[in-house]
N, C-alpha and C positions, 0 to 999 in steps of 0.2 A: 171276800172277798173286799171285805172294807177294815181285814189287818192289811191287804197288800195297799191300797189307798192311805192308809194310814202311813206304811213305811214306805211311800213312794214321799208324801208329803214329807214328812224329816228330812230325808235326802236332799227335798228341794231346799229347802229351812239351811238346812245346813255346810248347801254353796253359798245360796244368795249371802246368808251372814261370811260364809271364807271370803269372796267377791268381792264385799264390802268393807271389812277389817282389812285384805289386804293394803291394803294401797292409804291404811293409815299407819299399818308397818314401816310401808316400804318409806312413809315421811320421814320417818321418828329413825331408824337410823340413818346414823349421822356419817357423810362421809370421810373418810382420815384429810388434813390438813395437810398440804403439801410444803415446804418452804425451801426455792430457786438461795443456792449460795450460792454468792461470788466467782468459786471457789468451781463452779460447774456441778457443784454435789446440790443432789435433790433424796431429801427427808421425807418422808410420811410421818408424821405425828398427829398428837392430837395435841391444840393449841389453848391454853391456859388460861395465857395474862398475854397482855400486848402493854408498854410505860413508852416514855420518851429512849428509854434506852436498849431495851434489851424483850427480847420474846420470850418466855416461860411454855412449855408443853411439856409430856409426857410422854410416852414410847406407843406405839398400836399396842406394843401386845404385852404392856404389862400401867395398866389405866391405875391401875394405885400402888406405883415402883413411884420410886422418887421424882421433881421435878431439874429440867433441865435447864438450862437460858442459852441463849446464843443474844448478838448484840448484830444490833439492826444494821451497821458499816458491816456487819457480815454477809444481809440478806440482800439478792437480789428487789426476789418479788415473792409472793407467798399466795398460793390458789389453800380459799377458804372452804371447807365440804359443800359449803351453800352454793357451789361455781363465782364467789366475786373475786374476786385480785387486787392486789395490790401493790405496789410498783416502788420502791422507794431509789435513790438516787446515790446516786455513787457522794459520798462528800467528805471531802482532804480536810484532814483531822490538824487545823494549825495548832504546836506546842504552849506560845506564849505572843502577848502583842505589845507593845511599846505604846507606850501615850502620848497624840500629838505634841506635838510641839520640839518631841524628841528626838533625838537621831537613830536612827535605824541603829543595833546592836551588830556590833564591827565583830564578821564571821571568822567561828577558832579555825584556827588548821585542822584541817580532816584528819587524824593516828594514820601513822604508818600501817600499814597493811602487816601484821603477825604469817609468818612460814606459819605457812596448818602442820598440827605437830602430829608425828608417826599415829597412823591406827595399830598397831603392832607393838603392845604391852612388852612380850621375852623383846623386843627389839630396844625400844627405851630401855626398859632392865637395865640388858646387855650395855648400853651407852655409858649406864652412869652408874658399872661397875667395875673395878679398881684390877688393875690388871693378875694378880694373884688371885681374886677371886673368880674373875673367868677364867681364870687356868684350871684350879680346883671343879670346875661347875664343867669347865669341858670336860674330863676328867670323866663327872659323874655321867654325865648323858653319854658317852661314849660307852662307858660299862654299860647303862640301861641298854643300847642298842647293841650290844652283842651280848646281850642277853634272852634279848626281843629274838637274837640269829640266830642265835641256836634253840629258844623255842621252840619258834618256825620252825625249823629244817629237821629236830628230833619228834618233835607232833605229826611233821607232814607222813617222817618216816615211817613210825611206830604204828601210823593208822594207816599206811601203806601195804604196812608188813601186816599189822593184823586182818587188814581184808584181804589179803592174799589167803589169808589160813583159808580164814571161811570160806574161800572159792574153795579152795582144793579141799577142802570138808565135804563141801558142796558137790563135786564131780567126783570122792572115791564113795560115798555113798548114794550113788546111783548107778545102775551098770548101762552099756553100750547105747541104748535103748533109750536110755532116762529114763527108768523106769524102776522104783525101789525095791528091791527084795524083799524088805522088810520091815515091821511098820520099827522098829531101832534104829535103821538106815533114815529111816524118814524121819523120826527126832532129830538124828541126828546130825543131818541138814539143813532142819528145823533151826537146830542150838549156829551151827557154821553161817546163815545165812543173819540172822543177829548180829553173830560177830562178824560178821565183812560191810553189814550194814551199821556199824558201831565204829569199827576202825576207821570208814569213809567220813562219819561222822566227828571226830574225831581228831582226822586227816585238816579238814576245812574249817574246824571250831579250834584248834591248838596255832598250825600253824596262819590262819590268817589272822588271828588276835596277837602270835609272833612279829610275822613280818608289817603286822602295822605296827606295834610299840619297837622296829627296832625301823624303822621307817620315819617317828613321828620324831624318837630320840637323834636320830645318827644326822634330819634336818636340823640342828636346832645347837647341837657339837656341830656341825659344817656351818650355822651361825658366828657361833662363835668364834670358831675357828678365824671366820674369815672377818672378826673385829680388830683380836689377836692380831697378825697380818696388818691393818688398817695403820694399828698402832705403831707397829715395826718389833713388836714384843713378841717373845720364842714362846708356843705353847707348852713345852717344858722342859727344862736344864734337870741334870744328874750330875752332882758333887762325886764322883772316885778316888779314892784312896791307894796309892802306890808308896816302891820302896825299892828306888834300883842300890843293890848289891857292890854297883860297882862303885858310888859314890861315896854307901851308908848313907842315902837320905832320904826323907822321906819326900812326896809328892803329891798335891791332890790337880784333877783333872778333870775338866766343867765342863761337859758333851749339854751343849743346847741344840733343841730339833723343832725348825720353826712350823 
């Protein structure tokens, strides 16, 4: 009985200790500080220092990490972890003043707006290239486009053929009821299934890669073609020698393709 009473006393003391200690821990746990920026952004941080121009803080997830700063002019208010709120008024920054008695400086005329440059670097390179360089580049991308198209068609065709062969092997390994007559037929059907799956995967992979390459390179060749046409330049020209036996004279034929 004494042992039971002693245990009860220990439990009661432990409960009282936790109840008394819990508010202390609750007070020691620091709530995050909140920065409200003027661009409607809210940052939950640990503020380390506030000086005349900037606020220095650390991230909540990294108390030992680097110190970050934000200008006071970018902050609308601060809500500290203890509930205190500090608001900052918007300040118009004036770059310079003129002394009393001096006339205000004349306003400089605004610089003319520049036309925004093209975001497509490839188009900029096209416009800056010479006609001969464009013709050589057009031939290159046109060839790459044809190579990709051949790869896509060949990959798809071969893959579908292998898939069909695999399906045929599976069908030939089973009887009319869909059963295998022997263990060898079952193994042959498994090899046929792998062949069919490999064919489908190959068709999807090589076909997709080939057609994507054909499309991308064909698009680049088309942009070069439009630039040459815009300049009035031929896409390709060929000089073919010839001989007229009636006049016993040679000649050159110039073929131009736009």
